[in-house]
N, CA, C, O and the ligand as a Tripos MOL2 file, in Angstrom:
@<TRIPOS>MOLECULE
protein
  285   283    72     0     0
PROTEIN
NO_CHARGES

@<TRIPOS>ATOM
      1 N         131.2310   -8.2260  122.0340 N.3       1 MET1
      2 CA        131.4380   -7.8610  120.6690 C.3       1 MET1
      3 C         132.3120   -8.9110  119.9240 C.2       1 MET1
      4 O         133.2260   -9.3320  120.6330 O.2       1 MET1
      5 N         132.2620   -9.4250  118.7050 N.am      2 ALA2
      6 CA        133.0220  -10.4200  118.1850 C.3       2 ALA2
      7 C         134.3460   -9.7550  117.5510 C.2       2 ALA2
      8 O         134.4350   -8.6130  117.0980 O.2       2 ALA2
      9 N         135.3220  -10.7070  117.6240 N.am      3 ASP3
     10 CA        136.6060  -10.2560  117.0890 C.3       3 ASP3
     11 C         136.4740  -10.0840  115.5680 C.2       3 ASP3
     12 O         135.7270  -10.8170  114.9190 O.2       3 ASP3
     13 N         137.1570   -9.1740  115.0420 N.am      4 GLN4
     14 CA        137.2760   -8.9160  113.6270 C.3       4 GLN4
     15 C         138.7220   -9.2680  113.1400 C.2       4 GLN4
     16 O         139.6990   -8.7700  113.6980 O.2       4 GLN4
     17 N         138.8320  -10.0810  112.1560 N.am      5 THR5
     18 CA        140.1490  -10.3760  111.6830 C.3       5 THR5
     19 C         140.4580   -9.3950  110.5850 C.2       5 THR5
     20 O         139.6370   -9.2980  109.6730 O.2       5 THR5
     21 N         141.5970   -8.6190  110.5640 N.am      6 ILE6
     22 CA        142.0340   -7.7280  109.7570 C.3       6 ILE6
     23 C         143.2560   -8.0400  109.0060 C.2       6 ILE6
     24 O         144.1970   -8.4560  109.6820 O.2       6 ILE6
     25 N         143.4250   -7.9200  107.7460 N.am      7 THR7
     26 CA        144.5540   -8.2270  106.9780 C.3       7 THR7
     27 C         145.1050   -6.9930  106.3710 C.2       7 THR7
     28 O         144.3760   -6.4310  105.5540 O.2       7 THR7
     29 N         146.3200   -6.4470  106.6360 N.am      8 LEU8
     30 CA        146.8780   -5.3240  105.9500 C.3       8 LEU8
     31 C         147.9630   -5.7360  104.9130 C.2       8 LEU8
     32 O         148.6550   -6.7460  105.0430 O.2       8 LEU8
     33 N         148.0440   -4.9320  103.9520 N.am      9 THR9
     34 CA        149.2110   -5.0710  102.9370 C.3       9 THR9
     35 C         150.2600   -4.1830  103.5800 C.2       9 THR9
     36 O         149.9550   -3.0520  103.9600 O.2       9 THR9
     37 N         151.5910   -4.7040  103.7220 N.am     10 VAL10
     38 CA        152.6360   -4.0270  104.2270 C.3      10 VAL10
     39 C         153.6140   -3.8950  103.2140 C.2      10 VAL10
     40 O         153.9800   -4.9320  102.6590 O.2      10 VAL10
     41 N         154.1410   -2.7390  102.8450 N.am     11 GLU11
     42 CA        155.1930   -2.6550  101.8440 C.3      11 GLU11
     43 C         156.5500   -2.4730  102.5110 C.2      11 GLU11
     44 O         156.6450   -2.1120  103.6840 O.2      11 GLU11
     45 N         157.6360   -2.7410  101.7020 N.am     12 ASN12
     46 CA        159.0330   -2.4040  102.1300 C.3      12 ASN12
     47 C         159.6360   -3.4980  103.1040 C.2      12 ASN12
     48 O         160.7340   -3.3600  103.6430 O.2      12 ASN12
     49 N         158.8030   -4.6130  103.2800 N.am     13 MET13
     50 CA        159.5150   -5.6810  104.2950 C.3      13 MET13
     51 C         160.4690   -6.4700  103.3500 C.2      13 MET13
     52 O         160.0080   -6.9930  102.3360 O.2      13 MET13
     53 N         161.7450   -6.5620  103.6520 N.am     14 SER14
     54 CA        162.7030   -7.2730  102.6400 C.3      14 SER14
     55 C         163.2810   -8.4830  103.5430 C.2      14 SER14
     56 O         163.8280   -9.3720  102.8900 O.2      14 SER14
     57 N         163.2500   -8.6250  104.7160 N.am     15 CYS15
     58 CA        163.8210   -9.6250  105.4870 C.3      15 CYS15
     59 C         163.2200   -9.9240  106.7440 C.2      15 CYS15
     60 O         162.2350   -9.2450  107.0320 O.2      15 CYS15
     61 N         163.5920  -10.7800  107.5480 N.am     16 GLY16
     62 CA        163.0300  -11.2700  108.7770 C.3      16 GLY16
     63 C         163.1190  -10.1970  109.7360 C.2      16 GLY16
     64 O         162.3120  -10.1340  110.6640 O.2      16 GLY16
     65 N         164.1080   -9.2850  109.5720 N.am     17 HIS17
     66 CA        164.2580   -8.1700  110.4990 C.3      17 HIS17
     67 C         163.0240   -7.3350  110.3080 C.2      17 HIS17
     68 O         162.3860   -6.9110  111.2720 O.2      17 HIS17
     69 N         162.6990   -7.1050  109.0840 N.am     18 CYS18
     70 CA        161.5030   -6.1360  108.8380 C.3      18 CYS18
     71 C         160.2240   -6.7150  109.3250 C.2      18 CYS18
     72 O         159.4270   -6.0610  109.9990 O.2      18 CYS18
     73 N         160.0390   -7.9590  108.9720 N.am     19 SER19
     74 CA        158.8070   -8.4970  109.3680 C.3      19 SER19
     75 C         158.5520   -8.5560  111.0520 C.2      19 SER19
     76 O         157.4790   -8.4310  111.6420 O.2      19 SER19
     77 N         159.8730   -8.7850  111.6100 N.am     20 GLY20
     78 CA        159.9220   -8.8550  113.0370 C.3      20 GLY20
     79 C         159.6960   -7.2900  113.7500 C.2      20 GLY20
     80 O         159.3010   -7.1500  114.9070 O.2      20 GLY20
     81 N         159.9570   -6.3920  113.0200 N.am     21 MET21
     82 CA        159.6910   -4.9830  113.4200 C.3      21 MET21
     83 C         158.1560   -4.6830  113.3360 C.2      21 MET21
     84 O         157.5360   -4.1030  114.2280 O.2      21 MET21
     85 N         157.6350   -5.1230  112.2150 N.am     22 VAL22
     86 CA        156.0950   -5.1290  112.0860 C.3      22 VAL22
     87 C         155.4020   -5.7630  113.1270 C.2      22 VAL22
     88 O         154.4480   -5.2300  113.6930 O.2      22 VAL22
     89 N         155.8610   -6.9430  113.4230 N.am     23 GLN23
     90 CA        155.2410   -7.8010  114.3230 C.3      23 GLN23
     91 C         155.2820   -7.0780  115.7570 C.2      23 GLN23
     92 O         154.2720   -6.9980  116.4560 O.2      23 GLN23
     93 N         156.5050   -6.5690  116.1330 N.am     24 LYS24
     94 CA        156.7430   -5.9130  117.2560 C.3      24 LYS24
     95 C         155.8410   -4.5760  117.3820 C.2      24 LYS24
     96 O         155.2220   -4.3010  118.4090 O.2      24 LYS24
     97 N         155.8410   -3.9130  116.4120 N.am     25 THR25
     98 CA        155.1050   -2.7100  116.3410 C.3      25 THR25
     99 C         153.4920   -2.9250  116.6360 C.2      25 THR25
    100 O         152.7980   -2.1470  117.2910 O.2      25 THR25
    101 N         153.0470   -4.1560  116.0080 N.am     26 LEU26
    102 CA        151.4580   -4.3410  116.2580 C.3      26 LEU26
    103 C         151.4420   -4.7970  117.6630 C.2      26 LEU26
    104 O         150.5330   -4.4090  118.3960 O.2      26 LEU26
    105 N         152.4500   -5.6590  118.1470 N.am     27 GLU27
    106 CA        152.3250   -6.1410  119.5760 C.3      27 GLU27
    107 C         152.2580   -5.0580  120.6960 C.2      27 GLU27
    108 O         151.8550   -5.2250  121.8480 O.2      27 GLU27
    109 N         152.7370   -3.9100  120.1240 N.am     28 ALA28
    110 CA        152.9320   -2.8210  121.1440 C.3      28 ALA28
    111 C         151.5290   -2.0750  121.3240 C.2      28 ALA28
    112 O         151.3520   -1.2430  122.2140 O.2      28 ALA28
    113 N         150.6430   -2.4100  120.4900 N.am     29 ILE29
    114 CA        149.2750   -1.8510  120.5480 C.3      29 ILE29
    115 C         148.3980   -2.6470  121.3430 C.2      29 ILE29
    116 O         148.1430   -3.7690  120.9060 O.2      29 ILE29
    117 N         147.8200   -2.2480  122.5620 N.am     30 SER30
    118 CA        147.0200   -3.1590  123.1820 C.3      30 SER30
    119 C         145.7030   -3.2100  122.6040 C.2      30 SER30
    120 O         145.2060   -2.1640  122.1860 O.2      30 SER30
    121 N         145.0820   -4.2930  122.5290 N.am     31 GLY31
    122 CA        143.7720   -4.4390  121.8640 C.3      31 GLY31
    123 C         143.9110   -5.1610  120.6210 C.2      31 GLY31
    124 O         142.9050   -5.4010  119.9530 O.2      31 GLY31
    125 N         145.0750   -5.5380  120.2370 N.am     32 LEU32
    126 CA        145.3010   -6.5560  119.1450 C.3      32 LEU32
    127 C         145.7130   -7.9000  119.6320 C.2      32 LEU32
    128 O         146.4300   -8.0790  120.6160 O.2      32 LEU32
    129 N         145.1840   -8.8840  118.8340 N.am     33 SER33
    130 CA        145.6460  -10.2270  119.0780 C.3      33 SER33
    131 C         145.8020  -11.1620  117.9360 C.2      33 SER33
    132 O         145.4640  -10.8020  116.8090 O.2      33 SER33
    133 N         146.2870  -12.3240  118.1570 N.am     34 ASP34
    134 CA        146.4560  -13.2600  117.0280 C.3      34 ASP34
    135 C         147.3500  -12.5710  115.9070 C.2      34 ASP34
    136 O         147.0950  -12.7420  114.7150 O.2      34 ASP34
    137 N         148.3830  -11.8050  116.3340 N.am     35 ILE35
    138 CA        149.3280  -10.9520  115.3640 C.3      35 ILE35
    139 C         150.1100  -11.9940  114.6010 C.2      35 ILE35
    140 O         150.7710  -12.8310  115.2150 O.2      35 ILE35
    141 N         150.0540  -11.9690  113.2490 N.am     36 SER36
    142 CA        151.1400  -12.6680  112.3070 C.3      36 SER36
    143 C         151.4360  -11.8370  111.2600 C.2      36 SER36
    144 O         150.6080  -11.0150  110.8670 O.2      36 SER36
    145 N         152.6400  -11.9640  110.7050 N.am     37 VAL37
    146 CA        153.1930  -11.1660  109.6570 C.3      37 VAL37
    147 C         153.7460  -12.0950  108.6450 C.2      37 VAL37
    148 O         154.6180  -12.8910  108.9910 O.2      37 VAL37
    149 N         153.3230  -12.0630  107.4450 N.am     38 ASP38
    150 CA        153.9130  -12.9210  106.3380 C.3      38 ASP38
    151 C         154.6650  -12.0750  105.4480 C.2      38 ASP38
    152 O         154.1420  -11.2690  104.6790 O.2      38 ASP38
    153 N         156.0550  -12.2990  105.5810 N.am     39 LEU39
    154 CA        156.9730  -11.5430  104.7230 C.3      39 LEU39
    155 C         156.7580  -11.7230  103.2300 C.2      39 LEU39
    156 O         156.7020  -10.7510  102.4770 O.2      39 LEU39
    157 N         156.6450  -12.9130  102.8330 N.am     40 GLY40
    158 CA        156.5400  -13.2580  101.4410 C.3      40 GLY40
    159 C         155.2860  -12.6960  100.7800 C.2      40 GLY40
    160 O         155.2860  -12.2750   99.6230 O.2      40 GLY40
    161 N         154.1900  -12.7130  101.5970 N.am     41 ALA41
    162 CA        152.9110  -12.4400  101.0270 C.3      41 ALA41
    163 C         152.7920  -10.7900  101.2140 C.2      41 ALA41
    164 O         151.8940  -10.2060  100.6070 O.2      41 ALA41
    165 N         153.6080  -10.1290  101.9690 N.am     42 LYS42
    166 CA        153.5670   -8.7520  102.2580 C.3      42 LYS42
    167 C         152.3940   -8.4590  103.0230 C.2      42 LYS42
    168 O         151.7510   -7.4320  102.8010 O.2      42 LYS42
    169 N         152.0030   -9.4360  104.0730 N.am     43 LYS43
    170 CA        150.7420   -9.0160  104.7440 C.3      43 LYS43
    171 C         150.9480   -9.1860  106.2920 C.2      43 LYS43
    172 O         151.8460   -9.9120  106.7190 O.2      43 LYS43
    173 N         150.1480   -8.5410  107.0710 N.am     44 ALA44
    174 CA        150.0800   -8.5570  108.4860 C.3      44 ALA44
    175 C         148.6520   -8.7260  108.7630 C.2      44 ALA44
    176 O         147.7610   -8.1260  108.1620 O.2      44 ALA44
    177 N         148.4640   -9.6660  109.8050 N.am     45 LYS45
    178 CA        147.1130  -10.0490  110.2420 C.3      45 LYS45
    179 C         146.9820   -9.9270  111.6540 C.2      45 LYS45
    180 O         147.9250  -10.2240  112.3890 O.2      45 LYS45
    181 N         145.8270   -9.4910  112.1240 N.am     46 PHE46
    182 CA        145.4790   -9.6090  113.4910 C.3      46 PHE46
    183 C         144.0750   -9.4170  113.7710 C.2      46 PHE46
    184 O         143.3660   -9.0020  112.8540 O.2      46 PHE46
    185 N         143.5560   -9.6640  114.9340 N.am     47 SER47
    186 CA        142.3090   -9.7730  115.4370 C.3      47 SER47
    187 C         141.9690   -8.7460  116.3510 C.2      47 SER47
    188 O         142.7590   -8.5780  117.2800 O.2      47 SER47
    189 N         140.8940   -7.9710  116.2880 N.am     48 THR48
    190 CA        140.6240   -6.8620  117.3390 C.3      48 THR48
    191 C         139.2390   -6.7690  117.4820 C.2      48 THR48
    192 O         138.5160   -7.0540  116.5270 O.2      48 THR48
    193 N         138.7320   -6.3730  118.6540 N.am     49 GLN49
    194 CA        137.2890   -6.1180  118.9240 C.3      49 GLN49
    195 C         137.1030   -4.5470  118.7570 C.2      49 GLN49
    196 O         135.9880   -4.0470  118.9120 O.2      49 GLN49
    197 N         138.1660   -3.8140  118.4530 N.am     50 ASP50
    198 CA        137.9990   -2.2660  118.3420 C.3      50 ASP50
    199 C         138.3980   -1.7900  116.9130 C.2      50 ASP50
    200 O         139.5570   -1.6990  116.5080 O.2      50 ASP50
    201 N         137.2770   -1.5030  116.2150 N.am     51 PRO51
    202 CA        137.5730   -1.0800  114.7010 C.3      51 PRO51
    203 C         138.4680    0.1670  114.8190 C.2      51 PRO51
    204 O         139.2170    0.3030  113.8520 O.2      51 PRO51
    205 N         138.5680    1.1070  115.7740 N.am     52 GLY52
    206 CA        139.3260    2.2470  115.7920 C.3      52 GLY52
    207 C         140.6840    1.9430  115.9490 C.2      52 GLY52
    208 O         141.4560    2.8620  115.6780 O.2      52 GLY52
    209 N         141.2350    0.7300  116.3710 N.am     53 LEU53
    210 CA        142.6010    0.3030  116.4210 C.3      53 LEU53
    211 C         143.1310    0.0660  114.9400 C.2      53 LEU53
    212 O         144.3350    0.1490  114.6980 O.2      53 LEU53
    213 N         142.2800   -0.2040  114.0510 N.am     54 VAL54
    214 CA        142.7010   -0.4920  112.7670 C.3      54 VAL54
    215 C         143.6120    0.6680  112.1500 C.2      54 VAL54
    216 O         144.6850    0.4780  111.5770 O.2      54 VAL54
    217 N         143.0690    1.7560  112.3410 N.am     55 ALA55
    218 CA        143.7560    3.1130  111.7200 C.3      55 ALA55
    219 C         144.9480    3.2140  112.6550 C.2      55 ALA55
    220 O         146.0340    3.5150  112.1580 O.2      55 ALA55
    221 N         144.8650    3.0240  113.7830 N.am     56 GLN56
    222 CA        146.2130    3.2230  114.7810 C.3      56 GLN56
    223 C         147.2080    2.3350  114.2370 C.2      56 GLN56
    224 O         148.3510    2.7210  113.9960 O.2      56 GLN56
    225 N         146.7510    0.9820  114.0050 N.am     57 ALA57
    226 CA        147.7430   -0.0670  113.5700 C.3      57 ALA57
    227 C         148.3910    0.3410  112.2360 C.2      57 ALA57
    228 O         149.6110    0.2620  112.0970 O.2      57 ALA57
    229 N         147.5560    0.7900  111.2250 N.am     58 ILE58
    230 CA        148.1180    1.1770  109.9550 C.3      58 ILE58
    231 C         149.1760    2.2910  110.2080 C.2      58 ILE58
    232 O         150.3170    2.2150  109.7530 O.2      58 ILE58
    233 N         148.7160    3.3630  110.9860 N.am     59 GLU59
    234 CA        149.6560    4.6260  111.0920 C.3      59 GLU59
    235 C         150.9980    3.9940  111.9120 C.2      59 GLU59
    236 O         152.1250    4.2940  111.5180 O.2      59 GLU59
    237 N         150.8420    3.2800  112.8430 N.am     60 ALA60
    238 CA        152.0810    2.7780  113.6280 C.3      60 ALA60
    239 C         153.0590    2.0480  112.6900 C.2      60 ALA60
    240 O         154.2660    2.2880  112.7280 O.2      60 ALA60
    241 N         152.4900    1.1110  111.8090 N.am     61 VAL61
    242 CA        153.4190    0.3460  111.0010 C.3      61 VAL61
    243 C         153.9760    1.2180  109.9420 C.2      61 VAL61
    244 O         155.1410    1.0530  109.5800 O.2      61 VAL61
    245 N         153.1480    2.2300  109.3670 N.am     62 THR62
    246 CA        153.6310    3.1010  108.3420 C.3      62 THR62
    247 C         154.8200    3.9130  108.9200 C.2      62 THR62
    248 O         155.8720    4.0700  108.3000 O.2      62 THR62
    249 N         154.5720    4.4190  110.1630 N.am     63 THR63
    250 CA        155.5040    5.2780  110.7750 C.3      63 THR63
    251 C         156.8170    4.6290  111.0560 C.2      63 THR63
    252 O         157.8910    5.2300  111.0890 O.2      63 THR63
    253 N         156.6150    3.1440  111.2890 N.am     64 ALA64
    254 CA        157.9070    2.5350  111.4900 C.3      64 ALA64
    255 C         158.6770    2.2320  110.2930 C.2      64 ALA64
    256 O         159.8250    1.8000  110.3970 O.2      64 ALA64
    257 N         158.0700    2.4480  109.0500 N.am     65 GLY65
    258 CA        158.8390    2.5540  107.7740 C.3      65 GLY65
    259 C         158.2740    1.6780  106.8260 C.2      65 GLY65
    260 O         158.8780    1.4990  105.7680 O.2      65 GLY65
    261 N         157.1650    1.0840  107.0550 N.am     66 TYR66
    262 CA        156.6030    0.0310  106.3130 C.3      66 TYR66
    263 C         155.1790    0.4480  105.9610 C.2      66 TYR66
    264 O         154.2420    0.1230  106.6900 O.2      66 TYR66
    265 N         154.9940    1.2180  104.7700 N.am     67 PRO67
    266 CA        153.7170    1.6180  104.3770 C.3      67 PRO67
    267 C         152.6510    0.5990  104.4230 C.2      67 PRO67
    268 O         152.7460   -0.3510  103.6460 O.2      67 PRO67
    269 N         151.5450    0.6790  105.3160 N.am     68 ALA68
    270 CA        150.5190   -0.2250  105.3730 C.3      68 ALA68
    271 C         149.1770    0.0890  104.8900 C.2      68 ALA68
    272 O         148.7570    1.2100  105.1740 O.2      68 ALA68
    273 N         148.5000   -0.6150  104.2790 N.am     69 SER69
    274 CA        147.0200   -0.1990  103.8230 C.3      69 SER69
    275 C         146.1210   -1.4370  103.9640 C.2      69 SER69
    276 O         146.5630   -2.5760  104.1100 O.2      69 SER69
    277 N         144.8090   -1.1080  103.9080 N.am     70 LEU70
    278 CA        143.8770   -2.1350  104.0150 C.3      70 LEU70
    279 C         143.6230   -2.9790  102.7150 C.2      70 LEU70
    280 O         142.8160   -3.9080  102.7120 O.2      70 LEU70
    281 N         144.3680   -2.6030  101.5840 N.am     71 LYS71
    282 CA        144.2240   -3.3570  100.2800 C.3      71 LYS71
    283 C         144.4860   -4.8310  100.3330 C.2      71 LYS71
    284 O         144.3890   -5.5120   99.3120 O.2      71 LYS71
    285 CU        164.6920   -6.2780  106.5380 Cu       72 CU72
@<TRIPOS>BOND
     1     1     2 1
     2     2     3 1
     3     3     4 2
     4     3     5 am
     5     5     6 1
     6     6     7 1
     7     7     8 2
     8     7     9 am
     9     9    10 1
    10    10    11 1
    11    11    12 2
    12    11    13 am
    13    13    14 1
    14    14    15 1
    15    15    16 2
    16    15    17 am
    17    17    18 1
    18    18    19 1
    19    19    20 2
    20    19    21 am
    21    21    22 1
    22    22    23 1
    23    23    24 2
    24    23    25 am
    25    25    26 1
    26    26    27 1
    27    27    28 2
    28    27    29 am
    29    29    30 1
    30    30    31 1
    31    31    32 2
    32    31    33 am
    33    33    34 1
    34    34    35 1
    35    35    36 2
    36    35    37 am
    37    37    38 1
    38    38    39 1
    39    39    40 2
    40    39    41 am
    41    41    42 1
    42    42    43 1
    43    43    44 2
    44    43    45 am
    45    45    46 1
    46    46    47 1
    47    47    48 2
    48    47    49 am
    49    49    50 1
    50    50    51 1
    51    51    52 2
    52    51    53 am
    53    53    54 1
    54    54    55 1
    55    55    56 2
    56    55    57 am
    57    57    58 1
    58    58    59 1
    59    59    60 2
    60    59    61 am
    61    61    62 1
    62    62    63 1
    63    63    64 2
    64    63    65 am
    65    65    66 1
    66    66    67 1
    67    67    68 2
    68    67    69 am
    69    69    70 1
    70    70    71 1
    71    71    72 2
    72    71    73 am
    73    73    74 1
    74    74    75 1
    75    75    76 2
    76    75    77 am
    77    77    78 1
    78    78    79 1
    79    79    80 2
    80    79    81 am
    81    81    82 1
    82    82    83 1
    83    83    84 2
    84    83    85 am
    85    85    86 1
    86    86    87 1
    87    87    88 2
    88    87    89 am
    89    89    90 1
    90    90    91 1
    91    91    92 2
    92    91    93 am
    93    93    94 1
    94    94    95 1
    95    95    96 2
    96    95    97 am
    97    97    98 1
    98    98    99 1
    99    99   100 2
   100    99   101 am
   101   101   102 1
   102   102   103 1
   103   103   104 2
   104   103   105 am
   105   105   106 1
   106   106   107 1
   107   107   108 2
   108   107   109 am
   109   109   110 1
   110   110   111 1
   111   111   112 2
   112   111   113 am
   113   113   114 1
   114   114   115 1
   115   115   116 2
   116   115   117 am
   117   117   118 1
   118   118   119 1
   119   119   120 2
   120   119   121 am
   121   121   122 1
   122   122   123 1
   123   123   124 2
   124   123   125 am
   125   125   126 1
   126   126   127 1
   127   127   128 2
   128   127   129 am
   129   129   130 1
   130   130   131 1
   131   131   132 2
   132   131   133 am
   133   133   134 1
   134   134   135 1
   135   135   136 2
   136   135   137 am
   137   137   138 1
   138   138   139 1
   139   139   140 2
   140   139   141 am
   141   141   142 1
   142   142   143 1
   143   143   144 2
   144   143   145 am
   145   145   146 1
   146   146   147 1
   147   147   148 2
   148   147   149 am
   149   149   150 1
   150   150   151 1
   151   151   152 2
   152   151   153 am
   153   153   154 1
   154   154   155 1
   155   155   156 2
   156   155   157 am
   157   157   158 1
   158   158   159 1
   159   159   160 2
   160   159   161 am
   161   161   162 1
   162   162   163 1
   163   163   164 2
   164   163   165 am
   165   165   166 1
   166   166   167 1
   167   167   168 2
   168   167   169 am
   169   169   170 1
   170   170   171 1
   171   171   172 2
   172   171   173 am
   173   173   174 1
   174   174   175 1
   175   175   176 2
   176   175   177 am
   177   177   178 1
   178   178   179 1
   179   179   180 2
   180   179   181 am
   181   181   182 1
   182   182   183 1
   183   183   184 2
   184   183   185 am
   185   185   186 1
   186   186   187 1
   187   187   188 2
   188   187   189 am
   189   189   190 1
   190   190   191 1
   191   191   192 2
   192   191   193 am
   193   193   194 1
   194   194   195 1
   195   195   196 2
   196   195   197 am
   197   197   198 1
   198   198   199 1
   199   199   200 2
   200   199   201 am
   201   201   202 1
   202   202   203 1
   203   203   204 2
   204   203   205 am
   205   205   206 1
   206   206   207 1
   207   207   208 2
   208   207   209 am
   209   209   210 1
   210   210   211 1
   211   211   212 2
   212   211   213 am
   213   213   214 1
   214   214   215 1
   215   215   216 2
   216   215   217 am
   217   217   218 1
   218   218   219 1
   219   219   220 2
   220   219   221 am
   221   221   222 1
   222   222   223 1
   223   223   224 2
   224   223   225 am
   225   225   226 1
   226   226   227 1
   227   227   228 2
   228   227   229 am
   229   229   230 1
   230   230   231 1
   231   231   232 2
   232   231   233 am
   233   233   234 1
   234   234   235 1
   235   235   236 2
   236   235   237 am
   237   237   238 1
   238   238   239 1
   239   239   240 2
   240   239   241 am
   241   241   242 1
   242   242   243 1
   243   243   244 2
   244   243   245 am
   245   245   246 1
   246   246   247 1
   247   247   248 2
   248   247   249 am
   249   249   250 1
   250   250   251 1
   251   251   252 2
   252   251   253 am
   253   253   254 1
   254   254   255 1
   255   255   256 2
   256   255   257 am
   257   257   258 1
   258   258   259 1
   259   259   260 2
   260   259   261 am
   261   261   262 1
   262   262   263 1
   263   263   264 2
   264   263   265 am
   265   265   266 1
   266   266   267 1
   267   267   268 2
   268   267   269 am
   269   269   270 1
   270   270   271 1
   271   271   272 2
   272   271   273 am
   273   273   274 1
   274   274   275 1
   275   275   276 2
   276   275   277 am
   277   277   278 1
   278   278   279 1
   279   279   280 2
   280   279   281 am
   281   281   282 1
   282   282   283 1
   283   283   284 2
@<TRIPOS>SUBSTRUCTURE
     1 MET1         2 RESIDUE 1 A MET
     2 ALA2         6 RESIDUE 1 A ALA
     3 ASP3        10 RESIDUE 1 A ASP
     4 GLN4        14 RESIDUE 1 A GLN
     5 THR5        18 RESIDUE 1 A THR
     6 ILE6        22 RESIDUE 1 A ILE
     7 THR7        26 RESIDUE 1 A THR
     8 LEU8        30 RESIDUE 1 A LEU
     9 THR9        34 RESIDUE 1 A THR
    10 VAL10       38 RESIDUE 1 A VAL
    11 GLU11       42 RESIDUE 1 A GLU
    12 ASN12       46 RESIDUE 1 A ASN
    13 MET13       50 RESIDUE 1 A MET
    14 SER14       54 RESIDUE 1 A SER
    15 CYS15       58 RESIDUE 1 A CYS
    16 GLY16       62 RESIDUE 1 A GLY
    17 HIS17       66 RESIDUE 1 A HIS
    18 CYS18       70 RESIDUE 1 A CYS
    19 SER19       74 RESIDUE 1 A SER
    20 GLY20       78 RESIDUE 1 A GLY
    21 MET21       82 RESIDUE 1 A MET
    22 VAL22       86 RESIDUE 1 A VAL
    23 GLN23       90 RESIDUE 1 A GLN
    24 LYS24       94 RESIDUE 1 A LYS
    25 THR25       98 RESIDUE 1 A THR
    26 LEU26      102 RESIDUE 1 A LEU
    27 GLU27      106 RESIDUE 1 A GLU
    28 ALA28      110 RESIDUE 1 A ALA
    29 ILE29      114 RESIDUE 1 A ILE
    30 SER30      118 RESIDUE 1 A SER
    31 GLY31      122 RESIDUE 1 A GLY
    32 LEU32      126 RESIDUE 1 A LEU
    33 SER33      130 RESIDUE 1 A SER
    34 ASP34      134 RESIDUE 1 A ASP
    35 ILE35      138 RESIDUE 1 A ILE
    36 SER36      142 RESIDUE 1 A SER
    37 VAL37      146 RESIDUE 1 A VAL
    38 ASP38      150 RESIDUE 1 A ASP
    39 LEU39      154 RESIDUE 1 A LEU
    40 GLY40      158 RESIDUE 1 A GLY
    41 ALA41      162 RESIDUE 1 A ALA
    42 LYS42      166 RESIDUE 1 A LYS
    43 LYS43      170 RESIDUE 1 A LYS
    44 ALA44      174 RESIDUE 1 A ALA
    45 LYS45      178 RESIDUE 1 A LYS
    46 PHE46      182 RESIDUE 1 A PHE
    47 SER47      186 RESIDUE 1 A SER
    48 THR48      190 RESIDUE 1 A THR
    49 GLN49      194 RESIDUE 1 A GLN
    50 ASP50      198 RESIDUE 1 A ASP
    51 PRO51      202 RESIDUE 1 A PRO
    52 GLY52      206 RESIDUE 1 A GLY
    53 LEU53      210 RESIDUE 1 A LEU
    54 VAL54      214 RESIDUE 1 A VAL
    55 ALA55      218 RESIDUE 1 A ALA
    56 GLN56      222 RESIDUE 1 A GLN
    57 ALA57      226 RESIDUE 1 A ALA
    58 ILE58      230 RESIDUE 1 A ILE
    59 GLU59      234 RESIDUE 1 A GLU
    60 ALA60      238 RESIDUE 1 A ALA
    61 VAL61      242 RESIDUE 1 A VAL
    62 THR62      246 RESIDUE 1 A THR
    63 THR63      250 RESIDUE 1 A THR
    64 ALA64      254 RESIDUE 1 A ALA
    65 GLY65      258 RESIDUE 1 A GLY
    66 TYR66      262 RESIDUE 1 A TYR
    67 PRO67      266 RESIDUE 1 A PRO
    68 ALA68      270 RESIDUE 1 A ALA
    69 SER69      274 RESIDUE 1 A SER
    70 LEU70      278 RESIDUE 1 A LEU
    71 LYS71      282 RESIDUE 1 A LYS
    72 CU72       285 GROUP 0 **** ****
């Protein structure tokens, strides 16, 4: 199965600490790769082969205090 690249919009990130938290939250989910967080653009990007992990990633980042969506 090919990797899909997913881009999430992430609200509430105001500094490097926030973007680091989002990065760590995504890194804690096994099955995600090529994770990057862009503080200025309010985006988080990752690749995955499992579409089911997208909802899990959104929930984890949102629960960490940074509402995430596929917008
Ligand atoms: Cu911050």
